[in-house]
C-alpha positions in Angstrom: 74.4 114.6 51.5 71.2 114.0 53.5 73.0 112.0 56.4 75.3 114.8 56.6 72.3 117.2 57.4 70.6 114.9 59.5 73.6 114.2 61.8 74.1 118.1 62.2 70.0 118.5 63.1 70.9 115.9 65.6 73.3 118.1 67.6 70.2 120.3 68.6 68.0 117.2 70.1 67.4 117.1 73.6 67.9 113.5 75.1 66.5 112.4 78.6 66.9 109.5 80.9 64.4 106.4 80.8 64.4 104.3 83.9 63.6 100.5 83.7 62.3 98.6 87.1 63.4 95.0 87.1 61.2 93.1 89.6 64.1 90.6 90.4 64.4 89.9 93.9 68.2 88.6 93.4 69.1 91.7 91.5 67.5 94.0 94.0 68.9 92.2 97.0 72.5 92.4 95.4 72.2 96.0 94.7 71.1 96.7 97.9 73.8 94.9 99.8 76.3 96.7 97.4 74.8 99.9 98.8 75.2 98.9 102.3 78.4 98.0 102.1 79.3 101.5 100.6 77.5 103.1 103.5 79.3 100.9 106.0 82.4 101.5 104.2 82.1 105.5 104.5 80.4 105.3 107.8 82.6 102.7 109.8 86.0 103.4 108.3 86.1 107.0 106.8 84.1 108.5 109.3 84.3 106.7 112.8 88.0 104.9 112.1 90.1 107.1 110.2 87.4 110.6 111.1 87.6 111.9 107.5 85.1 114.4 108.2 88.4 116.6 110.3 91.0 118.4 109.2 94.4 117.7 110.4 97.4 119.9 111.1 100.7 117.7 111.8 103.1 120.4 111.8 103.3 120.8 115.2 105.7 123.5 116.9 107.6 122.8 119.7 110.0 123.8 122.6 111.5 122.3 125.5 113.1 123.3 128.3 114.8 120.9 130.6 116.3 121.7 134.4 118.1 119.2 136.2 118.7 119.2 140.5 120.0 117.1 142.9 123.9 117.0 144.5 126.5 114.1 145.1 129.4 113.7 146.7 132.6 111.7 145.8 136.0 110.9 147.2 138.5 109.6 145.0 142.1 108.7 145.3 143.4 111.3 142.4 140.5 114.1 143.2 139.7 113.7 147.2 136.3 115.1 148.1 134.3 116.7 145.7 130.7 117.8 145.5 128.9 117.7 142.2 126.0 120.1 141.4 123.8 120.2 138.4 126.4 122.9 137.0 129.0 120.0 137.2 127.5 116.7 136.0 124.9 118.6 133.5 126.2 118.6 129.9 125.0 121.2 128.1 124.3 123.3 131.3 121.5 125.9 129.6 118.6 123.0 129.2 118.0 121.6 126.0 116.3 118.9 124.7 119.3 116.8 124.6 121.3 116.8 127.7 124.0 114.4 129.4 124.0 113.3 133.0 127.5 112.1 134.2 127.3 109.0 136.4 130.5 107.8 136.5 133.8 109.0 135.4 137.8 108.2 135.3 140.0 111.1 136.3 143.6 111.8 135.0 144.9 114.8 137.2 147.6 117.2 136.8 148.8 116.6 133.3 151.5 119.0 131.5 152.7 119.2 128.0 155.7 116.7 128.0 157.4 113.9 126.9 156.3 110.2 128.2 155.7 106.7 127.0 152.7 106.1 125.3 149.8 103.7 126.7 149.8 99.9 126.6 146.1 99.9 125.4 146.9 101.8 121.8 148.1 99.4 119.4 149.8 101.7 116.9 152.2 102.7 119.8 153.6 99.3 120.4 157.3 99.2 119.5 160.6 97.1 119.7 162.9 99.6 118.3 163.5 103.0 117.9 162.8 102.5 113.7 159.0 101.5 115.0 158.7 104.9 116.2 159.0 107.4 113.3 159.4 110.8 114.3 156.7 113.3 114.0 154.0 110.8 113.0 150.8 111.0 115.3 149.9 108.0 117.1 146.6 106.5 115.7 144.0 106.3 118.1 146.6 107.7 120.8 147.5 110.4 122.8 150.4 112.4 121.0 153.3 112.7 118.4 156.0 110.3 118.2 159.4 111.5 119.5 161.4 108.9 117.4 162.3 106.7 120.6 160.8 103.6 122.1 160.4 103.4 125.7 162.1 99.3 126.4 160.5 99.1 129.7 156.5 99.8 128.4 157.4 98.5 124.7 155.6 101.8 123.6 156.9 104.8 121.7 157.8 107.9 123.5 155.4 110.7 122.7 155.0 114.5 123.3 151.6 115.1 124.7 149.6 115.8 127.7 151.6 113.4 130.6 151.1 111.4 132.0 148.6 109.6 129.5 145.1 108.8 130.4 144.2 106.1 132.8 142.2 103.4 131.4 141.0 101.5 134.6 137.0 101.1 134.3 135.2 102.0 137.4 132.6 99.2 137.8 130.8 101.2 140.5 128.8 104.2 140.4 130.4 107.2 141.7 127.7 109.3 141.7 125.3 106.8 142.9 122.9 109.6 144.3 122.3 110.4 140.5 119.4 107.9 140.5 117.5 110.5 142.8 118.3 113.2 140.8 115.3 115.1 139.3 114.6 116.2 135.7 112.3 119.0 135.0 110.8 118.8 131.2 108.5 122.0 130.0 107.4 121.6 126.7 105.4 124.0 124.7 103.6 122.7 121.7 101.3 124.7 119.2 99.2 123.6 115.9 99.5 126.9 114.2 96.6 125.6 111.7 94.0 125.9 114.3 95.8 128.6 116.4 95.9 126.1 119.3 98.7 126.1 122.2 99.1 124.3 125.3 102.0 123.3 127.9 102.7 119.8 129.6 102.7 122.2 133.0 99.7 122.3 135.0 98.1 125.9 135.0 98.2 126.9 138.5 99.0 129.7 140.9 100.3 127.7 143.5 103.7 128.5 143.6 104.8 125.3 145.8 103.2 122.8 143.1 106.5 122.5 141.1 108.5 122.2 144.5 106.6 119.2 145.6 105.0 117.5 142.8 106.4 114.0 140.9 105.1 112.9 137.7 102.6 110.0 137.8 100.7 108.8 134.5 97.5 108.9 136.7 97.8 111.3 139.5 99.8 113.6 138.2 100.0 113.8 134.7 100.6 117.5 134.4 103.5 117.7 136.8 106.8 117.7 134.4 109.6 116.3 137.2 110.7 113.2 136.7 112.9 110.9 139.1 116.1 110.2 136.8 116.1 106.6 138.1 112.4 105.9 137.2 112.8 107.7 133.7 115.4 105.0 133.3 113.6 101.9 134.8 110.9 102.8 132.4 112.7 102.0 129.6 112.8 98.5 130.9 116.5 98.6 132.0 117.8 99.1 135.3 119.4 102.3 136.1 122.5 100.7 138.4 123.1 98.3 135.5 122.9 101.1 132.7 125.2 103.4 134.9 128.0 101.1 135.8 127.9 97.9 133.8 127.0 99.4 130.7 128.9 102.2 131.4 125.9 104.7 130.6 123.6 105.0 127.7 121.0 106.7 125.8 117.3 107.1 126.7 114.5 108.6 124.9 111.6 110.3 126.2 108.9 110.7 123.4 105.9 113.1 124.5 103.2 112.6 122.1 100.2 115.1 122.0 97.5 113.6 119.6 94.7 116.2 119.9 90.8 116.1 118.7 90.4 119.5 119.2 86.6 118.9 118.5 86.8 118.1 122.3 87.2 120.3 125.4 90.9 121.8 125.8 91.2 119.7 128.8 91.0 116.2 126.7 94.0 117.4 124.5 97.1 115.8 126.7 100.7 114.5 126.6 101.4 111.0 126.5 105.2 109.7 127.4 107.1 107.2 126.5 110.0 105.8 127.4 112.8 103.8 125.5 116.5 102.9 125.5 118.1 104.0 122.3 121.8 103.1 122.0 121.2 99.1 122.0 118.9 96.3 122.5 121.5 94.5 125.1 123.9 95.3 127.8 126.6 93.3 126.3 127.1 94.8 122.8 130.1 96.2 122.8 128.4 99.4 121.1 126.7 100.0 124.4 127.0 102.9 126.7 127.7 106.4 126.1 131.0 108.4 127.2 133.3 111.2 126.3 136.0 113.3 127.4 136.5 116.8 128.4 139.2 118.6 130.5 139.5 121.4 133.3 142.8 123.9 132.8 144.6 125.7 135.2 148.0 127.4 135.6 150.5 127.0 138.4 152.4 129.6 140.3 154.9 130.0 137.7 152.1 130.4 135.2 152.5 127.1 133.3 149.2 125.4 131.9 148.2 121.9 133.2 144.9 120.0 133.3 142.7 117.4 134.9 141.2 115.3 132.2 137.8 113.5 132.7 136.5 110.5 130.6 132.8 110.5 131.8 130.0 108.0 131.5 126.5 108.4 132.0 122.8 108.8 130.5 122.1 111.0 127.4 118.5 111.9 127.3 116.9 112.7 123.7 113.5 114.5 124.3 111.4 114.2 121.0 108.0 115.8 120.7 105.6 114.9 118.2 101.8 115.2 117.8 98.7 115.5 115.3 95.6 117.9 115.9 92.5 117.4 114.2 89.4 119.5 113.7 86.3 118.9 112.1 85.9 119.7 108.6 84.7 123.1 107.1 81.7 121.3 105.7 79.4 122.0 108.8 81.3 125.3 109.3 80.3 126.4 105.9 77.0 125.1 105.2 75.4 123.5 108.3 75.9 126.3 110.8 73.3 129.0 111.4 75.9 131.9 110.0 77.2 129.9 107.3 77.1 132.6 104.9 79.4 135.1 107.1 81.8 132.1 107.2 81.9 131.1 103.5 82.3 135.2 102.4 85.7 135.0 105.0 86.8 132.0 103.6 86.3 132.4 99.8 87.8 135.3 98.2 87.3 136.5 94.2 90.2 137.6 91.8 91.1 141.2 92.4 88.8 142.3 89.3 85.9 140.5 90.3 85.8 141.4 93.8 86.1 144.9 93.0 83.3 144.6 90.7 81.0 142.6 93.0 81.5 145.3 95.5 80.8 147.9 93.3 78.0 146.3 92.2 76.3 145.7 95.8 77.3 149.2 96.9 75.2 150.5 93.8 72.2 148.3 94.4 71.9 149.2 97.7 72.3 153.3 97.1 69.6 152.6 94.3 66.0 154.0 95.1 63.4 151.1 95.7 61.5 152.1 93.0 64.3 152.3 90.3 65.4 148.8 91.4 65.0 146.0 88.4 61.5 144.5 89.3 61.2 141.0 90.5 58.9 139.4 87.7 57.1 136.1 88.5 56.1 134.4 85.2 53.0 132.3 84.9 51.5 130.2 82.2 48.5 132.4 82.6 50.4 135.4 82.0 52.4 134.1 79.5 49.4 133.0 77.2 47.6 136.4 77.8 50.8 138.2 76.9 50.8 136.1 73.5 47.3 136.5 72.8 47.3 140.3 72.9 50.4 140.4 70.7 48.5 138.0 68.2 45.6 140.2 68.2 47.7 143.5 67.6 49.0 141.6 64.6 45.6 140.8 63.1 44.6 143.9 63.2 
């Protein structure tokens, strides 16, 4: 029973720490080395390398607008003379972050819906007799629907489709050879919403002729957003002529990085460009290149529809924007600035009831006359002793 009483009373005991100083140099050196190691880690790695004192915003908001300029003249057997403008060789034409520039093409003019022989380039269209061409079947990877008849002169099935079928000869020369000198205008706006920071990759100037004369250079003209297409491709480490002709096109990535330390001046937040080829690592790969088909439709004097089919090769450009904005942490703003109390009141809010009560108490105290406010008493040992003595004397009397 006594043990339980002692245990209960021990709850009200007050314990204080006692330090023992060990006069041991080895232990002291190890302890100081450990302290220095922790300090070096915090200063060297957390603060200087990783900049842990900064707040980060990697939710970059971005908008990309593109525009191409340049003309090229072609003269082909099927199409004759044709002047190509940006509205002809850029797809889509409204200027997006992903676009395609035609550098070469195969043209199949005057196609009409009719019966004709399937191309010998299509394996599923080959035949020896009519039974190999089941009527109504679609030719796999072909150009139409089988009519049920085998064309002996070509060894392929007769089809109903756009005739004559597409030509398959490959151009080994760049028909739009002037495309190398086309210019690409890439306008990029970015914003870090957490820090209300916005910027553009275009030089802020009132000179109306600046964008008409400048050309991007990473050192001399980093804020000129106009790139020569040939340079843009060559910066990937691949030749424009090889990509446009031998490899039948390709895909190029333009990466714009905005890694900004917002503690520094506004002018120190600059875009950094890098260029890479995206489709393959080797020009000899069967998967290299980029092409697709589109058609232009017309009507003759009799009102019948015909079309010109284009199989186009070229360069697809993907513009990707990444970034991270860092700003010094709240610690300095909230506790080390002259008006830190003001910033803390703006940053921290109470619950609804508490905030109302706090405001009500402050308002009451502010309106209360000075003499009615609770006095601020300073307790001293002398005052306490006098007060106790008086009470004791009264009790004795």
